[in-house]
C-alpha positions in Angstrom: 110.3 73.3 107.7 112.0 76.9 107.8 114.3 77.2 110.9 115.6 80.9 110.0 113.4 83.4 110.0 116.1 86.0 109.0 118.3 85.4 105.5 121.9 85.7 105.3 122.2 89.3 105.2 120.0 89.9 108.2 117.3 90.8 106.8 113.5 89.3 108.1 111.3 87.1 106.3 107.6 89.0 106.3 104.5 87.4 105.0 102.1 89.4 102.9 98.6 88.1 102.4 97.1 88.8 99.2 93.5 89.0 100.2 93.9 90.6 103.0 96.4 92.9 101.8 98.4 93.0 104.7 101.4 92.0 106.5 100.7 89.1 108.6 102.1 86.3 110.7 102.2 83.3 108.2 101.7 79.9 109.6 103.3 77.2 107.5 101.2 74.5 106.0 103.0 71.1 106.2 106.8 70.7 105.2 105.9 72.9 101.9 106.7 76.7 101.0 103.1 77.3 101.7 101.9 79.4 104.5 98.3 80.2 106.1 97.2 83.4 106.6 95.8 83.4 110.2 93.1 86.1 109.8 91.3 84.9 106.3 92.4 81.4 106.8 93.5 81.0 102.9 96.5 79.8 101.6 97.2 82.6 99.4 100.2 84.3 101.5 103.5 85.5 99.6 107.3 85.6 101.8 110.0 87.7 101.2 111.7 90.3 102.6 109.5 93.3 103.6 111.3 95.6 100.7 111.0 92.9 98.0 107.3 92.5 98.8 106.3 96.3 99.0 108.2 96.5 95.7 106.5 93.4 94.0 103.0 94.2 95.2 103.6 98.3 94.8 102.8 98.8 98.5 103.4 102.4 99.5 105.4 103.0 102.6 102.9 105.8 103.6 99.1 106.0 103.0 99.4 109.8 101.9 101.9 109.4 99.4 101.0 110.5 95.9 99.8 108.7 93.2 102.6 107.5 90.9 103.5 109.2 87.2 101.8 106.0 85.6 98.8 106.1 87.8 98.1 109.6 86.6 98.4 108.7 82.5 96.3 105.9 82.9 93.8 108.1 84.4 94.5 110.8 81.3 94.3 108.2 78.9 90.4 106.9 80.3 89.1 110.8 79.5 
């Protein structure tokens, strides 16, 4: 069972539900590194630092940000 929710450098572990697309409080399932979402009750939850999860799942910090250049290029290719 995980006893510490902070890493060696003081960064807190965050949980991200891939189905809800939200940061949630992960509920550990048995003694494995498997976590359940308290909202949708699925086991499709990733964990790590908030910074690493935002980077991996391409989550923007602010909802009003412009799409990235790669997204603009893909839209231009579709036309």
